C-alpha positions in Angstrom: 6.9 45.4 41.7 4.2 46.7 44.1 1.7 44.1 43.2 0.5 41.0 45.1 -0.6 38.1 42.9 -2.6 35.0 44.2 -2.8 32.0 42.0 -5.4 29.3 42.6 -4.1 25.8 41.6 -0.7 24.2 41.8 -0.8 22.0 38.7 1.2 22.7 35.6 -0.9 25.8 34.7 -0.7 27.4 38.2 3.0 26.6 38.6 3.9 28.0 35.2 1.9 31.2 35.8 3.6 31.5 39.1 7.0 31.4 37.5 6.1 33.9 34.8 4.8 36.4 37.4 7.5 35.8 40.0 10.3 36.1 37.5 8.8 39.4 36.4 9.2 40.7 39.9 5.6 40.3 41.2 5.0 39.1 44.8 3.3 35.8 43.9 1.7 33.1 46.0 0.0 29.9 45.0 -2.8 28.4 46.9 -4.0 24.8 46.4 -5.4 21.8 48.1 -2.8 19.6 46.3 0.5 20.5 44.7 2.8 19.3 42.0 2.7 15.5 41.5 -0.4 15.1 43.6 -2.5 17.1 41.2 -4.1 16.0 37.9 -0.9 17.1 36.2 1.0 14.3 38.0 -1.2 11.7 36.2 -0.6 13.2 32.8 1.5 11.6 30.1 2.7 15.2 29.4 3.7 14.9 25.8 3.3 18.1 23.7 0.2 17.8 21.6 -3.0 19.9 21.5 -5.2 17.0 22.5 -8.8 17.2 23.4 -9.1 21.0 23.7 -11.0 23.6 21.8 -11.3 25.8 19.8 -8.4 25.1 17.5 -8.0 28.7 16.3 -7.5 29.8 19.9 -5.3 27.0 21.2 -2.9 26.4 18.4 -1.0 29.7 18.8 -0.8 29.1 22.5 0.5 25.6 22.0 3.1 26.8 19.5 4.3 29.4 21.9 4.7 26.7 24.6 6.5 24.5 22.1 9.2 27.1 21.6 9.6 27.6 25.4 9.8 23.9 25.9 12.4 23.5 23.2 14.6 25.9 25.2 14.0 24.0 28.4 15.1 20.8 26.7 18.6 22.1 26.7 18.7 21.7 30.5 18.4 18.0 31.6 17.5 19.0 35.1 14.2 20.4 33.7 12.9 17.0 32.8 12.0 18.1 29.3 13.4 16.2 26.4 12.6 16.0 22.7 11.1 12.8 21.5 9.5 11.4 18.3 5.8 11.1 18.6 3.9 8.8 16.3 0.2 9.4 15.9 -1.8 6.6 14.4 -5.3 5.7 13.2 -6.6 2.1 13.1 -8.7 2.8 10.0 -8.5 5.3 7.2 -5.9 7.8 6.2 -4.6 10.1 8.9 -4.5 13.8 8.1 -1.5 15.8 9.2 -2.7 19.0 10.8 -1.6 22.2 9.0 0.2 23.5 12.1 2.3 20.3 12.3 3.8 20.6 8.9 6.2 23.5 9.6 7.3 21.6 12.7 8.5 18.7 10.5 5.6 16.3 10.6 5.7 13.6 8.0 3.7 10.6 7.0 4.9 7.2 8.3 5.5 4.7 5.5 3.3 1.7 6.2 4.3 -1.1 3.9 7.5 -2.8 3.1 7.9 -4.6 -0.2 10.2 -7.6 0.2 8.9 -10.1 -2.3 5.6 -10.7 -0.5 2.7 -8.5 -1.5 1.0 -6.9 1.5 3.8 -7.8 3.9 3.5 -5.8 7.1 6.4 -3.6 8.2 7.6 -4.0 11.8 8.8 -0.8 13.5 11.6 -1.4 16.0 11.4 1.9 17.9 14.1 3.6 15.9 13.1 7.0 14.3 14.1 6.0 10.8 12.1 3.6 8.6 13.9 0.3 8.4 15.3 -1.0 5.1 16.8 -4.5 5.3 18.2 -6.4 2.3 16.0 -5.7 -0.7 13.2 -4.2 1.3 12.1 -0.8 0.3 9.3 1.5 1.4 6.3 1.0 -0.9 3.4 3.3 0.1 1.4 5.0 2.8 -1.4 2.5 2.4 -2.8 0.7 5.4 -1.3 -2.3 7.1 1.6 -2.2 9.6 2.4 -3.4 13.0 4.4 -1.6 15.7 7.0 -3.6 17.7 9.8 -2.3 19.9 11.6 -5.7 19.5 14.7 -6.2 17.5 13.5 -8.0 14.3 16.1 -10.7 14.7 14.6 -11.6 18.1 11.5 -13.8 17.9 8.7 -11.9 19.6 6.7 -13.6 22.3 3.4 -13.7 20.4 3.7 -11.4 17.4 5.1 -11.2 13.9 3.4 -14.1 12.4 0.9 -14.1 9.5 -1.9 -14.6 12.1 -1.4 -11.1 13.7 -3.8 -8.4 12.9 -2.4 -5.2 11.6 -2.4 -2.6 14.4 -2.8 0.6 12.5 -3.8 1.8 9.1 -1.9 5.1 8.8 0.1 7.5 10.9 2.4 10.5 11.0 5.5 11.4 13.1 6.6 14.6 14.7 9.4 15.5 17.1 7.9 17.1 20.2 8.8 18.0 23.8 8.1 15.4 26.5 7.8 16.5 30.1 8.7 13.8 32.5 6.2 14.7 35.3 8.4 13.0 37.9 11.0 15.6 37.2 9.3 18.5 35.5 6.8 19.4 38.2 9.5 19.4 40.8 11.6 21.6 38.5 8.7 24.1 38.2 8.2 24.1 41.9 11.9 24.8 42.6 12.1 27.4 40.0 9.1 29.2 41.4 10.6 29.1 44.9 13.9 30.4 43.5 12.0 33.5 42.2 10.7 34.1 45.8 7.3 32.5 45.1 5.3 31.0 47.9 3.2 27.8 47.8 0.4 27.3 50.4 -0.8 23.7 50.3 -3.9 22.2 51.8 -5.9 25.4 51.1 -9.3 25.3 49.5 -11.5 28.3 48.7 -15.2 28.1 48.3 -15.2 31.3 46.2 -12.5 33.5 44.8 -13.5 36.4 47.0 -12.2 34.3 49.9 -8.6 35.1 48.8 -6.9 37.5 51.2 -7.7 41.1 50.2 -4.0 42.0 50.2 -3.8 40.3 46.8 -4.5 42.8 44.0 -4.8 40.1 41.3 -6.3 36.6 41.5 -5.4 34.1 38.8 -7.8 31.1 38.5 -5.8 28.0 37.5 -8.1 25.7 39.3 -8.6 23.2 36.5 -11.7 21.0 37.1 -12.1 22.7 40.4 -13.3 25.8 38.7 -16.6 24.0 38.0 -17.5 24.7 41.6 -15.2 27.6 42.4 -16.7 29.9 39.8 -19.8 27.9 39.0 -18.9 27.0 35.4 -21.3 24.3 34.1 -19.4 24.1 30.8 -16.5 22.2 32.6 -16.6 18.4 32.4 -14.3 16.0 34.1 -12.9 13.7 31.4 -11.3 10.9 33.3 -7.9 9.6 32.3 -6.3 6.4 33.8 -2.7 5.3 33.2 -0.4 2.6 34.3 3.2 3.3 35.0 5.4 0.3 33.9 9.1 -0.4 33.6 11.1 1.3 31.0 11.1 -0.4 27.6 14.7 0.0 26.5 14.0 -0.4 22.7 11.1 1.9 22.7 12.4 5.4 21.9 9.3 7.0 20.4 5.9 7.7 21.8 3.1 5.7 20.2 -0.4 7.3 20.3 -3.7 6.3 18.8 -6.7 8.5 19.6 -9.1 6.2 17.9 -11.1 3.9 20.2 -9.8 2.2 22.2 -7.6 5.1 23.2 -4.0 3.9 23.4 -0.6 5.5 24.1 2.8 4.3 25.3 5.1 7.2 26.4 8.7 6.3 27.2 10.3 8.4 30.0 13.7 8.5 31.6 13.1 5.8 34.2 9.7 4.2 33.2 6.9 4.2 30.7 3.4 5.5 30.8 0.7 3.3 29.3 -2.8 4.7 28.7 -5.5 5.3 28.6 -9.1 6.4 29.0 -11.1 9.5 28.2 -14.6 9.3 29.7 -16.9 11.7 31.5 -16.5 10.7 35.1 -15.2 12.3 38.3 -14.1 8.9 39.8 -10.5 9.2 41.0 -10.2 5.6 42.0 -8.0 3.4 39.7 -10.0 0.5 38.2 -8.2 -2.8 37.9 -10.2 -3.9 34.8 -9.3 -0.7 33.1 -5.6 -1.2 33.9 -5.9 -4.8 32.5 -7.4 -3.4 29.3 -4.7 -0.8 29.0 -1.9 -3.3 29.5 -3.5 -5.7 27.0 -3.9 -3.1 24.3 -0.4 -1.6 24.7 1.1 -5.1 24.9 -0.7 -6.1 21.7 0.5 -3.0 19.8 4.0 -3.2 21.1 4.3 -7.0 20.9 5.5 -7.3 24.5 4.6 -9.5 27.4 2.5 -8.1 30.2 4.7 -5.8 32.2 4.9 -5.2 35.9 2.8 -2.3 37.0 4.7 0.2 39.2 1.6 2.4 39.8 -1.8 3.4 38.6 -2.8 7.0 38.3 -6.1 8.7 37.6 -6.6 12.4 36.7 -9.6 14.5 35.5 -9.0 16.4 32.4 -10.7 19.8 32.7 -12.6 19.8 29.3 -14.7 22.9 28.7 -17.5 22.5 26.1 -17.3 26.2 25.1 -13.5 26.1 24.9 -10.6 27.2 27.1 -11.3 30.2 29.3 -8.5 32.8 29.4 -10.0 36.2 30.1 -10.2 39.0 32.6 -13.1 39.4 34.9 -14.1 41.3 38.1 -14.7 39.8 41.5 -17.7 41.1 43.5 -15.2 43.0 45.7 -13.9 44.8 42.6 -10.5 43.0 42.3 -9.3 41.7 39.0 -9.4 38.0 38.3 -7.9 36.3 35.3 -9.3 32.9 34.5 -7.0 30.3 33.0 -8.6 26.9 32.8 -10.5 24.5 30.5 -7.3 23.1 28.9 -8.7 19.6 28.5 -5.9 17.1 27.7 -3.4 19.8 26.8 -2.5 21.5 30.1 1.2 21.0 29.6 1.0 21.8 25.9 -0.6 25.2 26.5 1.0 26.0 29.8 3.7 28.6 28.8 1.6 30.2 26.1 -1.3 30.7 28.4 0.9 31.9 31.3 2.5 34.6 29.0 -0.9 35.7 27.8 -2.2 35.9 31.4 0.7 38.2 32.2 -0.1 40.4 29.1 -3.8 40.6 30.2 -2.8 41.5 33.7 -0.3 44.2 32.7 -2.9 45.8 30.3 -5.3 46.1 33.2 -2.9 48.0 35.5 
């Protein structure tokens, strides 16, 4: 098609937009200082869930659109997308299953096992099904259970005794797409290139009007960079730090607790992501004390010894106080720009839904 499209940003949002436009026949180029795994997207746990993004009525349809696209991609191992059970927990109180999650098969996680001892805590071994051994049976959804990836017949290093505190009060499970960023971002880059897309790295614009005039359309997927690029004071850098540790063979489900202290353990093909943090900061340096806290909390929840740390990663979630920005605007030189940023902790979760809507907005303006 006789249109030139420039995309600013080469994280998951920019790459996905690039694919959608290039595969529809538009001459598409991506410009970014960093690309793929070097971006904030490379530090993400990248499990599908509309986390830390607003407003719900706007983002849930986009997330569900992405969900369906990612289910299709999971049929191709080379994409790095798989389907995994995600277990969402609270440390106190009764968790509420979101309305949108129920049609996707979300269900409450039973929390007590009655085996002759009142109040006995159930130990989860990483298998999707609730365990029933001997005369044990699921009792209720009430508070009080530990999470452990160990085989119950193997004595844990420091867990399982009556002295252990219960980790969580309630939870629900849901099967969702997981994008292994070590594979998925490279897959997106290669797919974009196959569609004749071009990526120009080490490029930084001070303003969108600096994009070459040959581009009819500019798409702003700059993430936290849009704070300066388009002077958006609503954008806040919400810092996330993770530790990449060896794969835990018996951990087959993601464990997530949004309640302070934020904790998640995400098993991937060749390693595991432990997290995390969510604080207003633009500090991209990994903090050793933070890593130690992450390892301690994940180790406590999973009942494992302190693992080796392969790497520490830090990314800045582009949280926007007034909600995601996906809208058409005009540059001072008259060209059309479509903003697509402010995805908070849900960049991967919203990526395909947002990219498809960006295309619809663009086509309606031509």
